PyMOL commands that place a pseudoatom at each C-alpha (Angstrom):
pseudoatom trace, name=CA, resn=UNK, resi=1, chain=A, elem=C, hetatm=0, pos=[-0.057, 0.037, -0.067]
pseudoatom trace, name=CA, resn=UNK, resi=2, chain=A, elem=C, hetatm=0, pos=[2.834, 2.420, 0.851]
pseudoatom trace, name=CA, resn=UNK, resi=3, chain=A, elem=C, hetatm=0, pos=[4.306, 1.542, -2.570]
pseudoatom trace, name=CA, resn=UNK, resi=4, chain=A, elem=C, hetatm=0, pos=[1.169, 2.539, -4.329]
pseudoatom trace, name=CA, resn=UNK, resi=5, chain=A, elem=C, hetatm=0, pos=[0.841, 5.853, -2.496]
pseudoatom trace, name=CA, resn=UNK, resi=6, chain=A, elem=C, hetatm=0, pos=[4.608, 6.584, -2.900]
pseudoatom trace, name=CA, resn=UNK, resi=7, chain=A, elem=C, hetatm=0, pos=[4.428, 5.937, -6.744]
pseudoatom trace, name=CA, resn=UNK, resi=8, chain=A, elem=C, hetatm=0, pos=[1.212, 8.041, -7.165]
pseudoatom trace, name=CA, resn=UNK, resi=9, chain=A, elem=C, hetatm=0, pos=[2.478, 11.063, -5.179]
pseudoatom trace, name=CA, resn=UNK, resi=10, chain=A, elem=C, hetatm=0, pos=[6.137, 10.653, -5.560]
pseudoatom trace, name=CA, resn=UNK, resi=11, chain=A, elem=C, hetatm=0, pos=[6.376, 10.486, -9.398]
pseudoatom trace, name=CA, resn=UNK, resi=12, chain=A, elem=C, hetatm=0, pos=[4.621, 13.794, -10.076]
pseudoatom trace, name=CA, resn=UNK, resi=13, chain=A, elem=C, hetatm=0, pos=[6.561, 15.467, -7.304]
pseudoatom trace, name=CA, resn=UNK, resi=14, chain=A, elem=C, hetatm=0, pos=[9.824, 14.184, -8.414]
pseudoatom trace, name=CA, resn=UNK, resi=15, chain=A, elem=C, hetatm=0, pos=[10.113, 16.597, -11.213]
pseudoatom trace, name=CA, resn=UNK, resi=16, chain=A, elem=C, hetatm=0, pos=[9.619, 19.389, -8.741]
pseudoatom trace, name=CA, resn=UNK, resi=17, chain=A, elem=C, hetatm=0, pos=[12.311, 18.125, -6.464]
pseudoatom trace, name=CA, resn=UNK, resi=18, chain=A, elem=C, hetatm=0, pos=[9.887, 17.449, -3.578]
pseudoatom trace, name=CA, resn=UNK, resi=19, chain=A, elem=C, hetatm=0, pos=[9.206, 13.814, -3.427]
pseudoatom trace, name=CA, resn=UNK, resi=20, chain=A, elem=C, hetatm=0, pos=[10.452, 10.319, -3.821]
pseudoatom trace, name=CA, resn=UNK, resi=21, chain=A, elem=C, hetatm=0, pos=[13.372, 10.559, -1.371]
pseudoatom trace, name=CA, resn=UNK, resi=22, chain=A, elem=C, hetatm=0, pos=[15.548, 9.198, -4.254]
pseudoatom trace, name=CA, resn=UNK, resi=23, chain=A, elem=C, hetatm=0, pos=[18.663, 11.018, -5.188]
pseudoatom trace, name=CA, resn=UNK, resi=24, chain=A, elem=C, hetatm=0, pos=[19.246, 11.564, -8.876]
pseudoatom trace, name=CA, resn=UNK, resi=25, chain=A, elem=C, hetatm=0, pos=[22.340, 10.196, -10.271]
pseudoatom trace, name=CA, resn=UNK, resi=26, chain=A, elem=C, hetatm=0, pos=[24.090, 12.731, -12.465]
pseudoatom trace, name=CA, resn=UNK, resi=27, chain=A, elem=C, hetatm=0, pos=[24.542, 11.563, -15.924]
pseudoatom trace, name=CA, resn=UNK, resi=28, chain=A, elem=C, hetatm=0, pos=[28.064, 11.932, -17.289]
pseudoatom trace, name=CA, resn=UNK, resi=29, chain=A, elem=C, hetatm=0, pos=[28.132, 14.512, -20.014]
pseudoatom trace, name=CA, resn=UNK, resi=30, chain=A, elem=C, hetatm=0, pos=[31.328, 15.083, -22.002]
pseudoatom trace, name=CA, resn=UNK, resi=31, chain=A, elem=C, hetatm=0, pos=[33.117, 18.211, -21.058]
pseudoatom trace, name=CA, resn=UNK, resi=32, chain=A, elem=C, hetatm=0, pos=[34.461, 18.653, -24.531]
pseudoatom trace, name=CA, resn=UNK, resi=33, chain=A, elem=C, hetatm=0, pos=[31.925, 20.273, -26.995]
pseudoatom trace, name=CA, resn=UNK, resi=34, chain=A, elem=C, hetatm=0, pos=[33.594, 18.464, -29.837]
pseudoatom trace, name=CA, resn=UNK, resi=35, chain=A, elem=C, hetatm=0, pos=[32.771, 15.009, -28.130]
pseudoatom trace, name=CA, resn=UNK, resi=36, chain=A, elem=C, hetatm=0, pos=[29.264, 16.237, -27.434]
pseudoatom trace, name=CA, resn=UNK, resi=37, chain=A, elem=C, hetatm=0, pos=[28.824, 16.919, -31.142]
pseudoatom trace, name=CA, resn=UNK, resi=38, chain=A, elem=C, hetatm=0, pos=[30.316, 13.590, -32.140]
pseudoatom trace, name=CA, resn=UNK, resi=39, chain=A, elem=C, hetatm=0, pos=[33.256, 15.081, -33.877]
pseudoatom trace, name=CA, resn=UNK, resi=40, chain=A, elem=C, hetatm=0, pos=[37.011, 15.252, -33.380]
pseudoatom trace, name=CA, resn=UNK, resi=41, chain=A, elem=C, hetatm=0, pos=[38.670, 18.398, -31.995]
pseudoatom trace, name=CA, resn=UNK, resi=42, chain=A, elem=C, hetatm=0, pos=[39.921, 19.439, -35.452]
pseudoatom trace, name=CA, resn=UNK, resi=43, chain=A, elem=C, hetatm=0, pos=[36.595, 18.870, -37.147]
pseudoatom trace, name=CA, resn=UNK, resi=44, chain=A, elem=C, hetatm=0, pos=[34.807, 20.892, -34.434]
pseudoatom trace, name=CA, resn=UNK, resi=45, chain=A, elem=C, hetatm=0, pos=[37.253, 23.757, -34.718]
pseudoatom trace, name=CA, resn=UNK, resi=46, chain=A, elem=C, hetatm=0, pos=[36.916, 23.806, -38.595]
pseudoatom trace, name=CA, resn=UNK, resi=47, chain=A, elem=C, hetatm=0, pos=[33.145, 23.730, -38.128]
pseudoatom trace, name=CA, resn=UNK, resi=48, chain=A, elem=C, hetatm=0, pos=[33.283, 26.779, -35.840]
pseudoatom trace, name=CA, resn=UNK, resi=49, chain=A, elem=C, hetatm=0, pos=[35.459, 28.651, -38.223]
pseudoatom trace, name=CA, resn=UNK, resi=50, chain=A, elem=C, hetatm=0, pos=[33.013, 27.875, -41.058]
pseudoatom trace, name=CA, resn=UNK, resi=51, chain=A, elem=C, hetatm=0, pos=[30.034, 29.118, -38.967]
pseudoatom trace, name=CA, resn=UNK, resi=52, chain=A, elem=C, hetatm=0, pos=[31.862, 32.382, -38.112]
pseudoatom trace, name=CA, resn=UNK, resi=53, chain=A, elem=C, hetatm=0, pos=[32.759, 32.948, -41.821]
pseudoatom trace, name=CA, resn=UNK, resi=54, chain=A, elem=C, hetatm=0, pos=[29.263, 32.305, -42.897]
pseudoatom trace, name=CA, resn=UNK, resi=55, chain=A, elem=C, hetatm=0, pos=[27.971, 34.699, -40.276]
pseudoatom trace, name=CA, resn=UNK, resi=56, chain=A, elem=C, hetatm=0, pos=[30.277, 37.373, -41.321]
pseudoatom trace, name=CA, resn=UNK, resi=57, chain=A, elem=C, hetatm=0, pos=[29.331, 36.988, -44.992]
pseudoatom trace, name=CA, resn=UNK, resi=58, chain=A, elem=C, hetatm=0, pos=[25.740, 37.211, -44.182]
pseudoatom trace, name=CA, resn=UNK, resi=59, chain=A, elem=C, hetatm=0, pos=[26.231, 40.316, -42.098]
pseudoatom trace, name=CA, resn=UNK, resi=60, chain=A, elem=C, hetatm=0, pos=[28.177, 41.948, -45.018]
pseudoatom trace, name=CA, resn=UNK, resi=61, chain=A, elem=C, hetatm=0, pos=[25.474, 41.233, -47.462]
pseudoatom trace, name=CA, resn=UNK, resi=62, chain=A, elem=C, hetatm=0, pos=[22.745, 42.456, -45.015]
pseudoatom trace, name=CA, resn=UNK, resi=63, chain=A, elem=C, hetatm=0, pos=[24.828, 45.630, -44.588]
pseudoatom trace, name=CA, resn=UNK, resi=64, chain=A, elem=C, hetatm=0, pos=[25.199, 46.068, -48.285]
pseudoatom trace, name=CA, resn=UNK, resi=65, chain=A, elem=C, hetatm=0, pos=[21.395, 45.673, -48.873]
pseudoatom trace, name=CA, resn=UNK, resi=66, chain=A, elem=C, hetatm=0, pos=[20.674, 48.236, -46.160]
pseudoatom trace, name=CA, resn=UNK, resi=67, chain=A, elem=C, hetatm=0, pos=[23.043, 50.682, -47.784]
pseudoatom trace, name=CA, resn=UNK, resi=68, chain=A, elem=C, hetatm=0, pos=[21.329, 50.072, -51.183]
pseudoatom trace, name=CA, resn=UNK, resi=69, chain=A, elem=C, hetatm=0, pos=[18.010, 50.917, -49.695]
pseudoatom trace, name=CA, resn=UNK, resi=70, chain=A, elem=C, hetatm=0, pos=[19.461, 54.017, -47.963]
pseudoatom trace, name=CA, resn=UNK, resi=71, chain=A, elem=C, hetatm=0, pos=[20.942, 55.083, -51.318]
pseudoatom trace, name=CA, resn=UNK, resi=72, chain=A, elem=C, hetatm=0, pos=[17.523, 54.768, -52.938]
pseudoatom trace, name=CA, resn=UNK, resi=73, chain=A, elem=C, hetatm=0, pos=[15.927, 56.781, -50.111]
pseudoatom trace, name=CA, resn=UNK, resi=74, chain=A, elem=C, hetatm=0, pos=[18.459, 59.452, -50.569]
pseudoatom trace, name=CA, resn=UNK, resi=75, chain=A, elem=C, hetatm=0, pos=[17.726, 59.535, -54.359]
pseudoatom trace, name=CA, resn=UNK, resi=76, chain=A, elem=C, hetatm=0, pos=[14.034, 59.716, -53.663]
pseudoatom trace, name=CA, resn=UNK, resi=77, chain=A, elem=C, hetatm=0, pos=[14.582, 62.582, -51.121]
pseudoatom trace, name=CA, resn=UNK, resi=78, chain=A, elem=C, hetatm=0, pos=[16.613, 64.605, -53.674]
pseudoatom trace, name=CA, resn=UNK, resi=79, chain=A, elem=C, hetatm=0, pos=[13.895, 63.993, -56.317]
pseudoatom trace, name=CA, resn=UNK, resi=80, chain=A, elem=C, hetatm=0, pos=[11.113, 65.187, -54.213]
pseudoatom trace, name=CA, resn=UNK, resi=81, chain=A, elem=C, hetatm=0, pos=[13.209, 67.931, -52.346]
pseudoatom trace, name=CA, resn=UNK, resi=82, chain=A, elem=C, hetatm=0, pos=[12.670, 66.274, -48.912]
pseudoatom trace, name=CA, resn=UNK, resi=83, chain=A, elem=C, hetatm=0, pos=[15.017, 66.884, -45.980]
pseudoatom trace, name=CA, resn=UNK, resi=84, chain=A, elem=C, hetatm=0, pos=[18.091, 64.714, -45.859]
pseudoatom trace, name=CA, resn=UNK, resi=85, chain=A, elem=C, hetatm=0, pos=[18.430, 61.896, -43.319]
pseudoatom trace, name=CA, resn=UNK, resi=86, chain=A, elem=C, hetatm=0, pos=[21.584, 61.532, -41.247]
pseudoatom trace, name=CA, resn=UNK, resi=87, chain=A, elem=C, hetatm=0, pos=[20.780, 57.905, -40.669]
pseudoatom trace, name=CA, resn=UNK, resi=88, chain=A, elem=C, hetatm=0, pos=[20.812, 56.974, -44.388]
pseudoatom trace, name=CA, resn=UNK, resi=89, chain=A, elem=C, hetatm=0, pos=[23.947, 59.031, -44.949]
pseudoatom trace, name=CA, resn=UNK, resi=90, chain=A, elem=C, hetatm=0, pos=[25.707, 57.137, -42.125]
pseudoatom trace, name=CA, resn=UNK, resi=91, chain=A, elem=C, hetatm=0, pos=[24.499, 53.873, -43.498]
pseudoatom trace, name=CA, resn=UNK, resi=92, chain=A, elem=C, hetatm=0, pos=[25.966, 54.592, -46.866]
pseudoatom trace, name=CA, resn=UNK, resi=93, chain=A, elem=C, hetatm=0, pos=[29.275, 55.607, -45.294]
pseudoatom trace, name=CA, resn=UNK, resi=94, chain=A, elem=C, hetatm=0, pos=[29.518, 52.400, -43.211]
pseudoatom trace, name=CA, resn=UNK, resi=95, chain=A, elem=C, hetatm=0, pos=[29.009, 50.271, -46.316]
pseudoatom trace, name=CA, resn=UNK, resi=96, chain=A, elem=C, hetatm=0, pos=[31.492, 52.346, -48.343]
pseudoatom trace, name=CA, resn=UNK, resi=97, chain=A, elem=C, hetatm=0, pos=[30.950, 54.676, -51.175]
pseudoatom trace, name=CA, resn=UNK, resi=98, chain=A, elem=C, hetatm=0, pos=[30.730, 51.892, -53.908]
pseudoatom trace, name=CA, resn=UNK, resi=99, chain=A, elem=C, hetatm=0, pos=[27.028, 51.275, -53.085]
pseudoatom trace, name=CA, resn=UNK, resi=100, chain=A, elem=C, hetatm=0, pos=[24.747, 51.646, -56.054]
pseudoatom trace, name=CA, resn=UNK, resi=101, chain=A, elem=C, hetatm=0, pos=[20.955, 51.394, -56.191]
pseudoatom trace, name=CA, resn=UNK, resi=102, chain=A, elem=C, hetatm=0, pos=[19.883, 48.060, -57.617]
pseudoatom trace, name=CA, resn=UNK, resi=103, chain=A, elem=C, hetatm=0, pos=[18.964, 48.052, -61.308]
pseudoatom trace, name=CA, resn=UNK, resi=104, chain=A, elem=C, hetatm=0, pos=[15.454, 46.882, -60.574]
pseudoatom trace, name=CA, resn=UNK, resi=105, chain=A, elem=C, hetatm=0, pos=[14.766, 49.656, -58.298]
pseudoatom trace, name=CA, resn=UNK, resi=106, chain=A, elem=C, hetatm=0, pos=[16.172, 52.166, -60.737]
pseudoatom trace, name=CA, resn=UNK, resi=107, chain=A, elem=C, hetatm=0, pos=[13.922, 50.955, -63.426]
pseudoatom trace, name=CA, resn=UNK, resi=108, chain=A, elem=C, hetatm=0, pos=[10.911, 51.246, -61.148]
pseudoatom trace, name=CA, resn=UNK, resi=109, chain=A, elem=C, hetatm=0, pos=[11.830, 54.847, -60.277]
pseudoatom trace, name=CA, resn=UNK, resi=110, chain=A, elem=C, hetatm=0, pos=[12.478, 55.802, -63.830]
pseudoatom trace, name=CA, resn=UNK, resi=111, chain=A, elem=C, hetatm=0, pos=[9.185, 54.335, -65.000]
pseudoatom trace, name=CA, resn=UNK, resi=112, chain=A, elem=C, hetatm=0, pos=[7.466, 56.322, -62.296]
pseudoatom trace, name=CA, resn=UNK, resi=113, chain=A, elem=C, hetatm=0, pos=[9.284, 59.436, -63.336]
pseudoatom trace, name=CA, resn=UNK, resi=114, chain=A, elem=C, hetatm=0, pos=[8.300, 59.046, -67.018]
pseudoatom trace, name=CA, resn=UNK, resi=115, chain=A, elem=C, hetatm=0, pos=[4.696, 58.423, -66.031]
pseudoatom trace, name=CA, resn=UNK, resi=116, chain=A, elem=C, hetatm=0, pos=[4.548, 61.490, -63.917]
pseudoatom trace, name=CA, resn=UNK, resi=117, chain=A, elem=C, hetatm=0, pos=[6.162, 63.524, -66.715]
pseudoatom trace, name=CA, resn=UNK, resi=118, chain=A, elem=C, hetatm=0, pos=[3.610, 62.351, -69.218]
pseudoatom trace, name=CA, resn=UNK, resi=119, chain=A, elem=C, hetatm=0, pos=[0.673, 63.098, -66.770]
pseudoatom trace, name=CA, resn=UNK, resi=120, chain=A, elem=C, hetatm=0, pos=[2.066, 66.629, -66.235]
pseudoatom trace, name=CA, resn=UNK, resi=121, chain=A, elem=C, hetatm=0, pos=[2.396, 67.520, -69.819]
pseudoatom trace, name=CA, resn=UNK, resi=122, chain=A, elem=C, hetatm=0, pos=[-0.460, 69.183, -71.757]
pseudoatom trace, name=CA, resn=UNK, resi=123, chain=A, elem=C, hetatm=0, pos=[-0.674, 66.189, -74.040]
pseudoatom trace, name=CA, resn=UNK, resi=124, chain=A, elem=C, hetatm=0, pos=[-1.052, 63.971, -71.097]
pseudoatom trace, name=CA, resn=UNK, resi=125, chain=A, elem=C, hetatm=0, pos=[-3.938, 66.175, -69.734]
pseudoatom trace, name=CA, resn=UNK, resi=126, chain=A, elem=C, hetatm=0, pos=[-5.554, 65.995, -73.178]
pseudoatom trace, name=CA, resn=UNK, resi=127, chain=A, elem=C, hetatm=0, pos=[-5.401, 62.283, -73.217]
pseudoatom trace, name=CA, resn=UNK, resi=128, chain=A, elem=C, hetatm=0, pos=[-7.015, 62.087, -69.838]
pseudoatom trace, name=CA, resn=UNK, resi=129, chain=A, elem=C, hetatm=0, pos=[-9.888, 64.205, -71.218]
pseudoatom trace, name=CA, resn=UNK, resi=130, chain=A, elem=C, hetatm=0, pos=[-10.262, 61.822, -74.184]
pseudoatom trace, name=CA, resn=UNK, resi=131, chain=A, elem=C, hetatm=0, pos=[-10.352, 58.833, -71.893]
pseudoatom trace, name=CA, resn=UNK, resi=132, chain=A, elem=C, hetatm=0, pos=[-13.165, 60.298, -69.725]
pseudoatom trace, name=CA, resn=UNK, resi=133, chain=A, elem=C, hetatm=0, pos=[-16.706, 59.104, -70.431]
pseudoatom trace, name=CA, resn=UNK, resi=134, chain=A, elem=C, hetatm=0, pos=[-18.712, 62.339, -70.927]
pseudoatom trace, name=CA, resn=UNK, resi=135, chain=A, elem=C, hetatm=0, pos=[-22.044, 60.676, -70.263]
pseudoatom trace, name=CA, resn=UNK, resi=136, chain=A, elem=C, hetatm=0, pos=[-20.938, 59.346, -66.968]
pseudoatom trace, name=CA, resn=UNK, resi=137, chain=A, elem=C, hetatm=0, pos=[-19.418, 62.873, -66.084]
pseudoatom trace, name=CA, resn=UNK, resi=138, chain=A, elem=C, hetatm=0, pos=[-22.769, 64.545, -66.933]
pseudoatom trace, name=CA, resn=UNK, resi=139, chain=A, elem=C, hetatm=0, pos=[-24.648, 62.057, -64.889]
pseudoatom trace, name=CA, resn=UNK, resi=140, chain=A, elem=C, hetatm=0, pos=[-22.313, 62.660, -61.865]
pseudoatom trace, name=CA, resn=UNK, resi=141, chain=A, elem=C, hetatm=0, pos=[-22.433, 66.363, -62.071]
pseudoatom trace, name=CA, resn=UNK, resi=142, chain=A, elem=C, hetatm=0, pos=[-26.314, 66.313, -62.312]
pseudoatom trace, name=CA, resn=UNK, resi=143, chain=A, elem=C, hetatm=0, pos=[-26.481, 63.937, -59.315]
pseudoatom trace, name=CA, resn=UNK, resi=144, chain=A, elem=C, hetatm=0, pos=[-24.257, 66.108, -57.295]
pseudoatom trace, name=CA, resn=UNK, resi=145, chain=A, elem=C, hetatm=0, pos=[-26.225, 69.187, -58.252]
pseudoatom trace, name=CA, resn=UNK, resi=146, chain=A, elem=C, hetatm=0, pos=[-29.599, 67.546, -57.226]
pseudoatom trace, name=CA, resn=UNK, resi=147, chain=A, elem=C, hetatm=0, pos=[-27.993, 66.434, -54.001]
pseudoatom trace, name=CA, resn=UNK, resi=148, chain=A, elem=C, hetatm=0, pos=[-26.759, 69.864, -53.208]
pseudoatom trace, name=CA, resn=UNK, resi=149, chain=A, elem=C, hetatm=0, pos=[-30.360, 71.311, -53.886]
pseudoatom trace, name=CA, resn=UNK, resi=150, chain=A, elem=C, hetatm=0, pos=[-32.032, 68.799, -51.736]
pseudoatom trace, name=CA, resn=UNK, resi=151, chain=A, elem=C, hetatm=0, pos=[-29.528, 69.414, -48.816]
pseudoatom trace, name=CA, resn=UNK, resi=152, chain=A, elem=C, hetatm=0, pos=[-30.050, 73.185, -49.268]
pseudoatom trace, name=CA, resn=UNK, resi=153, chain=A, elem=C, hetatm=0, pos=[-33.827, 72.910, -49.184]
pseudoatom trace, name=CA, resn=UNK, resi=154, chain=A, elem=C, hetatm=0, pos=[-33.701, 70.872, -46.073]
pseudoatom trace, name=CA, resn=UNK, resi=155, chain=A, elem=C, hetatm=0, pos=[-31.419, 73.478, -44.220]
pseudoatom trace, name=CA, resn=UNK, resi=156, chain=A, elem=C, hetatm=0, pos=[-33.164, 76.637, -45.671]
pseudoatom trace, name=CA, resn=UNK, resi=157, chain=A, elem=C, hetatm=0, pos=[-36.702, 77.432, -45.029]
pseudoatom trace, name=CA, resn=UNK, resi=158, chain=A, elem=C, hetatm=0, pos=[-36.859, 80.234, -47.692]
pseudoatom trace, name=CA, resn=UNK, resi=159, chain=A, elem=C, hetatm=0, pos=[-36.261, 77.745, -50.569]
for i in range(1, 159): cmd.bond("trace and resi %d" % i, "trace and resi %d" % (i + 1))
show_as sticks, trace
zoom trace
């Protein structure tokens, strides 16, 4: 009976360190991390060097991408005459001055610039007028006018 009570109460409490009365035997763990990983000492050192090199390469690529984005932001700020950002300039300096904006982003910016130039020109405005549906424009104008009349009549007792 005591065994049954001890096994029911002792096992759940054993994880908390309260029950059982049994001392845990420490399992032997290898002190050497190479042995823990199942490698020789030389293999483990080579593995660690490789990990460090890969991390440095990833960090350099990440820094370069951040500098490219900062360069694009600087270009856009110059284009729209916005105030300069010290953070972007510092990022570009950290990566070096050989940072260029990626070609894909330059293409997108150039396409946007040509579209804006076309829209701003007189011919672009005339094309917009040709593309408008005059019947729809008339209907919209008349609907707006009647809506304004009804609101004015509601608010004004003279009309």
